[in-house]
N, C-alpha and C positions, 0 to 999 in steps of 0.2 A: 348943692357943691360948695357952700362954706366948711360945712363938715369933712369933706375930703380933702381941703385945702388945709385944713388946721390939723388934720388926722397924718396927713403927709408931711406936715411941718414939724410934727414932733417926733414922727416917724424916722426925718433926718438927725433929728437932735440927739434921739435915743433910739438907737436901731435895734437896740438889744433888749427894749420894752416889748415883752409878747404881747400884752393887752393890747397895746396902741396898734401893732400890727393884725389883733384880731376884730379890732373896732375897726380900721379901716379896710379889711376885706369885707364886713358887716355893709360897710357905707357903699363901697364898690357894688354890692348884691342889690341894697337899694337904689340906687344910683341906674344899675341897668334895668331895674323893674320899671323906674319911670319913664327912660328912654322908651324900652321897648313897647308901654303902653302908648308912648308919645308918637309910635309909628319908627323909631329911630333904631333898627332892628343892628345896624351896622354897628351905632357905636354903645349899643347894648351888651353884644357880643364881645367888644374890647373890652367894658366894666366887669364881666363875667370871666373873662379870661383873667384879668387883674387878679380878682378876688381869688378865683380859682388857685392861680399861682401864690399869692400869700398864704392863704388857708392851706394847702399845699407844705409850702415849708415849714409852716406851724406843726401841721401832722407828721412830718419826717421827726422835728427834733423834740416836739413835746406828744408822743403817742397815749400817753395815757390821758389826756383831757378830751375828754368826749364831745366838749362843746366844739371843738376846734374839727374834729372828726362830723359831725352832723352840720357844723356849715358848710365844710366844703362838699360833702353830700348834697347839700342842698345847692351850692353852686353847678355841682355836675348837673343837678337833675332840671336847674334852668338853662343849662346850657343846652342838655338834651330836646327839650322843648323846642330852643330856639331854632335848633339842627332840624328839627322835625319839619317846622312850617317851612323853610327853605329848602325843604326835600333832600338834605343831605345825611343820606341812608346810616353810614358807615361810620359818621362821626357821634349820630344819635344812639346809634348802637353802643357804640365805644363808651358815651358819656353814663348811658344807663346802666351799661354794666359795671361801673366804677361805683357808681349809687349802691346798687347790691353790694358789692364786695365792701365798701365803706357800714352799709346800714348792717349786715352782717357780724363786720367788728366790733360797731357800737351798740347792736341789741346782745349779741351775745354776752357780753360781759354785764350787761343789766337789763334782765328781761322784763322786770320791774315796772320798767319806764315807757308809756304808753307811746311818748314820739316818738320814740325811738324804733319802737312795732310799727306803728303807722309809718315810716320812713323805709322801713323794710318790705312791707306791703306796696307802699305807690312805687319804689323802684322793681320788684318782681312784675307789677302790673306794666310799668311802662315798658322795660324790656319786652315783656310777653307780647304787647302791642306792638313795637316795633319790628319783633322778629316776625311776627303773622302778619305784618304789611307786606312784608320782605319776602315771602313765603316760606319761610321757615319754621312749618305748622309743628313737626315734632318738637325741635328746640321750645318753640313759643309754649308747648302745652308743658314740657319739663318747668319753665321760667315760672 
């Protein structure tokens, strides 16, 4: 929690510092994971949404930065997992569609980076599983 407090403080002092914004987004992702592991799903979701919103702003203003796109995809993937456990099928599907879109974007420009290819594969798998669970068999097969 101290890391987030410090990053938020720096963010208020230097809101234009994109690296601080990126680290704050990553800190929220880490905190969400800890809260989720501790059974605090509601708080974990809030942290994931904060992370996603920060990272989305970075991707919007700096689309050329692959690590921003990758972290945004990770935030969406984590939201998809949380939504799946909560039986929020539409939100889960939307999150995984975003993961696939982001992963296509980052892996297409850098096909030689295994982490980006793995992100793409994970996104397709999770989206396909979600579609299959909701009875959308043909679309799941295409995913």
